[in-house]
C-alpha positions in Angstrom: 0.1 -0.2 0.2 1.5 3.3 -0.8 0.2 7.1 -1.2 -0.6 6.3 -5.1 -3.0 3.7 -4.2 -4.8 3.4 -1.1 -3.1 3.6 2.8 -6.1 1.6 4.0 -8.6 -1.5 3.1 -12.5 -1.4 4.0 -13.5 -4.6 4.8 -17.0 -3.1 4.4 -17.8 0.9 3.6 -19.4 1.9 6.8 -21.1 5.2 5.1 -22.2 6.4 2.0 -19.6 9.2 2.3 -17.0 6.8 2.5 -17.8 4.8 -0.6 -18.2 7.7 -2.7 -14.8 9.4 -1.5 -12.9 6.1 -2.1 -15.3 5.5 -6.0 -14.0 9.1 -6.8 -10.3 8.3 -5.8 -10.6 5.3 -7.7 -12.1 7.0 -10.8 -9.1 9.5 -10.8 -6.2 7.3 -10.1 -5.8 5.5 -13.5 -6.3 8.6 -15.0 -3.3 10.0 -13.3 -1.5 6.9 -13.8 -1.3 6.0 -10.5 -3.5 2.7 -11.1 -4.4 0.5 -13.6 -7.7 -1.4 -14.6 -6.8 -5.7 -15.0 -10.2 -7.1 -14.9 -13.6 -7.8 -13.4 -15.7 -11.1 -12.6 -19.2 -12.2 -13.2 -20.3 -11.0 -9.8 -19.2 -7.7 -10.4 -15.7 -7.5 -8.7 -13.0 -5.5 -9.9 -9.5 -5.7 -9.9 -6.4 -2.9 -9.9 -3.3 -2.8 -9.4 -0.9 0.4 -8.4 1.5 1.3 -10.9 4.0 2.4 -8.3 3.9 -0.3 -5.3 2.3 -3.0 -7.6 -0.2 -3.8 -5.0 -3.5 -5.3 -6.3 -6.8 -4.3 -4.6 -10.0 -5.9 -5.4 -13.3 -3.6 -5.2 -17.2 -4.8 -4.8 -19.6 -1.6 -5.2 -21.6 -0.7 -2.5 -25.3 -1.3 -3.2 -28.5 -0.5 -1.1 -27.9 -2.8 2.1 -24.6 -4.4 0.8 -22.0 -1.9 1.7 -18.9 -3.0 -0.6 -15.3 -3.5 -0.1 -11.9 -2.7 -1.7 -9.7 -5.6 0.1 -5.6 -6.1 -1.4 -5.5 -8.6 -3.3 -2.6 -11.2 -1.3 
């Protein structure tokens, strides 16, 4: 983890504001050359990788009562 990607994981987005902030950051990072999109799965998980530290991330969007997550891929 580094400042170019994310400095923490979210096992669940505790509020809509947290989700919107993470979603906004993730929308900007690929365009700034900090992260790259890798792939997605049939069930709606998205995979990204930090260009700088090479950490891979798994994202599941928040949707109604499901809070979503942003976790490191080990």
